[in-house]
C-alpha positions in Angstrom: 10.6 22.8 -0.7 9.9 26.8 0.1 6.6 28.5 2.1 5.5 31.7 2.0 4.8 33.0 5.3 3.3 36.4 6.9 4.9 38.3 9.5 5.0 42.1 10.3 2.2 42.3 7.6 4.6 41.3 5.1 4.7 38.3 2.7 8.6 36.5 2.6 8.9 33.6 0.4 11.7 31.2 2.6 13.5 28.2 2.0 15.3 26.3 4.9 19.0 27.9 5.5 17.6 31.7 4.4 18.7 34.7 6.5 15.6 37.1 6.5 15.6 40.7 8.1 12.0 41.1 9.5 10.2 43.9 11.7 11.0 43.7 15.2 9.4 41.0 17.5 10.0 40.7 21.4 12.5 37.6 21.3 16.3 37.1 22.3 19.2 36.6 20.4 19.6 32.8 20.0 16.0 32.0 20.4 14.2 29.6 18.6 10.8 31.6 16.7 7.9 29.7 15.3 5.6 31.2 12.5 2.3 29.8 12.0 1.0 32.0 9.4 2.2 29.9 6.8 0.0 30.9 3.0 1.5 28.2 1.2 4.5 25.5 0.8 5.9 23.7 -1.7 7.1 20.3 -1.6 8.5 18.4 -4.6 6.0 18.4 -7.1 3.3 19.2 -4.3 1.8 22.5 -3.9 -0.5 23.3 -0.5 -2.2 26.7 -0.2 -4.1 27.9 2.5 -7.5 29.8 2.8 -5.7 31.9 3.7 -3.5 29.9 6.4 -2.3 26.5 5.9 -3.8 24.4 9.2 -0.3 22.9 10.7 1.9 24.6 8.7 4.3 26.0 10.7 8.3 27.4 9.9 10.5 27.4 12.5 13.8 29.9 12.8 16.6 31.0 15.2 17.0 34.6 15.9 20.6 35.6 15.1 21.1 39.2 15.5 19.2 42.3 16.3 20.0 46.0 14.2 18.5 49.0 12.3 18.3 49.6 8.7 20.0 52.8 7.2 18.5 55.8 7.8 15.6 56.9 5.3 16.0 61.1 4.7 12.5 62.5 4.3 12.5 66.4 2.9 9.5 68.5 2.8 9.9 71.4 0.7 7.7 74.4 -1.1 9.6 76.3 -3.3 9.5 80.1 -3.0 8.0 80.2 0.7 11.0 79.7 2.7 9.6 76.4 4.1 11.7 73.3 4.1 11.4 70.5 6.7 14.3 67.7 7.5 13.4 64.4 9.1 14.9 61.3 9.0 13.9 57.5 10.1 15.8 54.2 11.1 13.5 51.0 10.7 14.7 48.2 13.7 14.9 44.8 12.6 15.9 41.3 14.0 17.8 38.5 11.6 16.3 35.1 11.6 17.9 32.1 9.6 15.1 29.6 9.0 15.9 25.8 10.2 12.9 23.8 9.3 9.3 23.8 7.2 6.2 21.3 7.7 3.2 21.6 6.5 
């Protein structure tokens, strides 16, 4: 059984026991989290697709940790113009473990 959920502007294909790194949400470690924007659920040989979301579809998860992705380096450069700018960015995330899928 798996589901496709939407969170943080992205879509994820999840099944029970999966560990995901998703966009930061204001949830403490160890708390339970519910995703109600379920786009699709597959159980056995049946596939349920929402328009755009399934009514009554729900995926639950537990927050495992908070963290930050590796730094991305950004360089702006113009040759022969004596111009170069360096910046960097680290995106925050929360790590969740999927505990249940219901449709």
